[in-house]
C-alpha positions as CSV (number, residue, x, y, z in Angstrom):
1,X,-76.7,125.1,9.4
2,X,-75.2,125.7,5.6
3,X,-72.4,128.2,5.8
4,X,-74.5,130.6,3.4
5,X,-77.1,130.9,6.4
6,X,-74.4,131.7,8.8
7,X,-72.7,134.1,6.9
8,X,-76.1,135.8,6.3
9,X,-77.1,135.5,10.0
10,X,-73.8,137.1,11.2
11,X,-74.0,139.7,8.6
12,X,-77.5,140.9,9.6
13,X,-76.7,140.7,13.2
14,X,-73.3,142.9,12.5
15,X,-75.7,145.5,10.6
16,X,-78.2,145.4,13.3
17,X,-75.5,146.0,16.0
18,X,-74.1,148.8,14.1
19,X,-77.1,150.6,13.7
20,X,-77.8,150.8,17.3
21,X,-74.6,151.9,18.2
22,X,-74.3,154.5,15.4
23,X,-77.8,155.6,16.4
24,X,-76.7,156.0,20.0
25,X,-73.5,157.5,19.5
26,X,-75.0,160.3,17.2
27,X,-77.7,161.0,19.9
28,X,-74.8,161.5,22.6
29,X,-72.8,163.7,20.4
30,X,-75.4,165.8,19.1
31,X,-77.9,166.1,21.9
32,X,-76.3,169.6,23.0
33,X,-75.8,171.2,19.6
34,X,-76.4,175.0,19.2
35,X,-79.9,174.6,17.4
36,X,-80.4,177.3,14.6
37,X,-84.2,177.4,14.9
38,X,-87.3,175.5,13.6
39,X,-85.8,173.9,10.4
40,X,-82.5,172.9,12.2
41,X,-80.9,169.8,10.1
42,X,-79.5,168.5,13.4
43,X,-82.7,168.2,15.1
44,X,-84.3,166.7,12.2
45,X,-81.6,164.0,12.0
46,X,-81.9,163.5,15.7
47,X,-85.7,162.7,15.2
48,X,-85.1,160.4,12.8
49,X,-82.5,158.4,14.8
50,X,-84.8,158.5,18.0
51,X,-87.6,157.2,15.7
52,X,-85.2,154.4,14.5
53,X,-84.2,153.4,17.8
54,X,-87.8,153.5,18.9
55,X,-88.7,150.9,16.0
56,X,-86.6,148.5,17.8
57,X,-88.9,147.8,20.6
58,X,-87.9,144.3,21.1
59,X,-84.1,145.6,21.8
60,X,-84.9,145.0,25.7
61,X,-86.0,141.5,25.2
62,X,-83.6,140.6,22.3
63,X,-81.0,138.9,24.6
64,X,-83.7,136.3,25.9
65,X,-84.9,135.8,22.6
66,X,-81.2,135.1,21.5
67,X,-80.6,132.7,24.4
68,X,-83.8,130.6,23.6
69,X,-83.3,130.6,19.8
70,X,-79.5,129.2,20.9
71,X,-81.1,126.7,23.1
72,X,-83.3,125.5,20.3
73,X,-80.6,125.4,17.7
74,X,-78.5,123.5,20.2
75,X,-81.1,120.9,20.9
76,X,-81.9,120.5,17.0
77,X,-78.1,119.8,16.5
78,X,-78.0,117.2,19.2
79,X,-81.4,115.5,18.1
80,X,-80.6,115.8,14.5
81,X,-83.8,116.5,12.3
82,X,-86.1,114.3,14.2
83,X,-88.1,117.5,15.3
84,X,-89.0,118.8,11.9
85,X,-89.1,115.5,9.7
86,X,-92.3,113.6,10.3
87,X,-92.4,109.8,9.6
88,X,-94.7,109.9,6.4
89,X,-95.6,107.3,3.8
90,X,-94.1,109.3,1.1
91,X,-90.9,110.0,3.3
92,X,-90.6,106.3,4.2
93,X,-91.1,105.6,0.6
94,X,-93.9,103.1,1.1
95,X,-95.9,102.1,-2.3
96,X,-99.4,101.4,-1.8
97,X,-100.8,98.8,-4.0
98,X,-104.5,98.4,-4.6
């Protein structure tokens, strides 16, 4: 895997984890706030954070998906490119003469 792809993958993973952790932290800190009424800004932000977390419905199965992806990546590295490259006449550079 090229270094650019690894850096991009790690960056996306760190951003995903930070958004999740900060969302949970915000909920924990502000769940028992003193509500000012119907237009409470904290309540509106809490609803937005909860929607954000609920959009990550796959977060429960994410570790299993990551393990499967890691296994397939290791198999791909061990086997080389034989899983994705098919032997064709063009890839073998065969000339067809009529």
